[in-house]
C-alpha positions as CSV (number, residue, x, y, z in Angstrom):
1,M,26.2,52.5,7.2
2,S,22.6,51.9,8.0
3,M,22.1,50.6,4.4
4,S,24.7,47.8,4.9
5,I,23.2,46.9,8.3
6,L,19.8,46.4,6.6
7,R,21.4,44.2,3.9
8,V,23.0,42.1,6.5
9,R,19.7,41.7,8.4
10,R,17.8,40.8,5.3
11,T,20.4,38.3,4.2
12,A,20.4,36.8,7.7
13,L,16.6,36.5,7.7
14,L,16.6,35.0,4.2
15,L,19.3,32.5,5.2
16,A,17.4,31.6,8.4
17,A,14.2,31.0,6.4
18,L,16.0,28.8,4.0
19,L,17.6,26.8,6.8
20,I,14.2,26.3,8.5
21,A,12.7,25.1,5.2
22,L,15.5,22.7,4.7
23,A,15.0,21.4,8.2
24,L,11.3,20.8,7.5
25,V,12.1,18.9,4.3
26,T,14.7,16.7,6.2
27,V,12.2,15.9,9.0
28,T,9.4,15.1,6.5
29,S,11.7,12.9,4.4
30,W,12.9,11.0,7.4
31,H,9.3,10.4,8.5
32,S,8.2,9.3,5.0
33,R,11.0,6.7,4.8
34,A,10.1,5.3,8.2
35,A,6.5,4.9,7.2
36,A,7.1,3.5,3.7
37,A,5.9,0.0,2.8
38,P,8.5,-2.6,1.8
39,Y,9.1,-3.1,-1.9
40,P,8.5,-5.3,-3.7
41,P,5.2,-6.2,-2.1
42,S,4.9,-9.8,-1.0
43,S,2.9,-12.2,-3.2
44,S,3.6,-15.4,-1.3
45,C,0.1,-15.8,0.1
46,T,-1.5,-19.2,0.7
47,I,-5.1,-20.3,1.6
48,S,-6.2,-23.7,2.5
49,S,-8.8,-25.8,4.4
50,S,-8.7,-29.0,6.3
51,D,-11.7,-30.2,4.2
52,V,-10.6,-31.9,1.0
53,A,-14.1,-32.5,-0.5
54,V,-16.6,-29.6,-0.4
55,S,-19.9,-29.1,-2.0
56,G,-22.8,-26.7,-1.8
57,G,-24.2,-26.3,1.8
58,D,-21.0,-27.5,3.5
59,S,-19.3,-25.4,6.1
60,L,-15.5,-25.1,6.3
61,T,-12.7,-23.2,7.9
62,I,-10.5,-21.3,5.6
63,L,-6.9,-20.5,6.7
64,G,-4.8,-17.8,5.0
65,S,-1.4,-16.3,5.4
66,G,1.0,-14.1,3.5
67,F,-1.5,-11.2,3.0
68,P,-0.8,-7.6,4.0
69,A,-1.1,-7.0,7.7
70,D,-4.3,-5.7,9.2
71,T,-6.2,-5.6,5.9
72,T,-9.6,-6.8,4.6
73,V,-9.6,-10.0,2.6
74,H,-12.7,-10.7,0.5
75,L,-13.6,-14.4,0.2
76,S,-15.6,-15.8,-2.8
77,V,-16.4,-18.9,-4.8
78,H,-15.5,-18.4,-8.4
79,S,-17.1,-20.3,-11.2
80,S,-19.1,-18.7,-14.0
81,V,-20.4,-16.0,-11.6
82,P,-18.4,-15.2,-8.4
83,V,-20.4,-15.7,-5.2
84,S,-19.3,-13.8,-2.1
85,L,-18.5,-15.7,1.1
86,G,-17.9,-12.5,3.1
87,A,-14.8,-10.7,4.3
88,V,-12.3,-11.3,7.0
89,Q,-9.6,-9.1,8.6
90,T,-6.0,-10.3,8.7
91,D,-3.9,-10.0,11.9
92,A,-0.6,-8.2,12.3
93,S,1.2,-11.0,10.6
94,G,-1.1,-11.1,7.5
95,A,-2.9,-14.3,8.5
96,F,-6.6,-15.1,8.9
97,R,-8.9,-17.9,9.9
98,D,-12.6,-17.7,8.9
99,H,-15.5,-20.2,9.0
100,V,-17.7,-20.0,5.9
101,T,-20.7,-21.9,4.5
102,I,-20.7,-22.7,0.8
103,P,-24.1,-21.6,-0.7
104,T,-26.4,-24.5,-1.7
105,S,-26.6,-22.9,-5.2
106,I,-23.0,-24.0,-5.8
107,T,-23.1,-27.4,-7.5
108,G,-20.6,-29.5,-9.4
109,S,-16.9,-29.3,-9.1
110,D,-15.6,-26.6,-11.4
111,H,-15.2,-23.9,-8.7
112,L,-12.3,-22.1,-6.8
113,I,-12.3,-20.3,-3.5
114,V,-10.6,-17.0,-3.9
115,A,-9.2,-14.7,-1.2
116,D,-8.6,-11.2,-2.5
117,A,-6.9,-8.4,-0.6
118,G,-6.5,-6.0,-3.6
119,S,-2.8,-6.3,-4.4
120,T,-2.7,-10.0,-3.2
121,T,-5.0,-12.8,-4.5
122,C,-4.9,-16.5,-3.6
123,Q,-7.1,-19.3,-4.8
124,F,-7.6,-23.0,-4.0
125,D,-9.9,-25.8,-5.1
126,P,-11.6,-27.8,-2.3
127,F,-14.2,-28.9,-4.8
128,G,-12.0,-31.4,-6.6
129,G,-12.7,-30.2,-10.2
130,A,-10.6,-27.2,-11.2
131,G,-7.3,-28.7,-9.9
132,I,-6.0,-30.8,-7.0
133,A,-8.4,-30.6,-4.1
134,G,-7.3,-28.5,-1.1
135,V,-4.0,-27.3,-2.7
136,S,-3.5,-23.6,-2.7
137,T,-2.1,-21.5,-5.5
138,H,-1.2,-17.9,-5.4
139,R,-0.6,-15.0,-7.7
140,S,-0.1,-11.3,-7.1
141,T,-2.3,-9.0,-9.2
142,G,-1.2,-5.6,-10.4
143,G,-4.2,-3.9,-8.7
144,G,-2.9,-0.3,-9.3
145,L,0.2,1.8,-9.5
146,A,3.6,0.4,-8.7
147,S,5.0,1.0,-5.2
148,T,7.8,3.5,-5.9
149,G,8.1,5.1,-2.5
150,F,7.4,8.6,-3.9
151,H,5.9,11.0,-1.4
152,T,4.2,14.0,-2.8
153,L,4.5,16.0,0.4
154,T,8.2,15.7,0.4
155,A,8.5,16.6,-3.2
156,S,6.3,19.6,-2.7
157,L,8.4,20.9,0.2
158,I,11.6,20.5,-1.8
159,A,10.0,22.4,-4.7
160,G,8.9,25.1,-2.3
161,V,12.3,25.4,-0.8
162,L,13.9,25.7,-4.2
163,L,11.5,28.3,-5.3
164,V,11.9,30.4,-2.2
165,G,15.7,30.0,-2.4
166,G,15.7,31.1,-6.0
167,G,13.5,34.0,-5.3
168,M,15.8,35.1,-2.5
169,L,18.8,34.9,-4.8
170,L,17.0,37.0,-7.4
171,L,16.2,39.7,-4.8
172,L,19.8,39.8,-3.5
173,G,21.1,40.1,-7.1
174,R,18.8,43.0,-7.9
175,R,19.6,44.9,-4.7
176,R,23.4,44.6,-5.5
177,R,22.9,46.0,-9.0
178,Q,20.9,49.0,-7.6
179,S,23.6,50.0,-5.1
């Protein structure tokens, strides 16, 4: 009689441990989905300036939108060798406004101003040589792995629950064979 009570207690404890592990996986999965970034990432960024003709030594205000929210955007002038214009932080809507001065070493008209936030890059030509002055173009660069929404913590917890559950079933099976 005491042997069957011990089995019932062990089975109840194993079942309780399995239910607690499943509850943890459920809570973790729910939290991960709430925090996941939208897919596909937006690539509809734009940058522009009110200045239509810029040359070395000029100051201008660059406006940007469509970038990831609250992220750093690196501004640079691209020609044969990129020249940094600094960095700016986007607001909660992914927009920024920054006042920059074009280095006096930038001469001629074959240059682009590029705003790069890693996964999102925009460029425009206020110099009048590489394209139509002041018109922005955009492209999304690969910049890393695809956003699949995979969360390693959730997968690890699921794997742990499955291993513990399988181990419990093996133990129960062995104990039944012995008795």
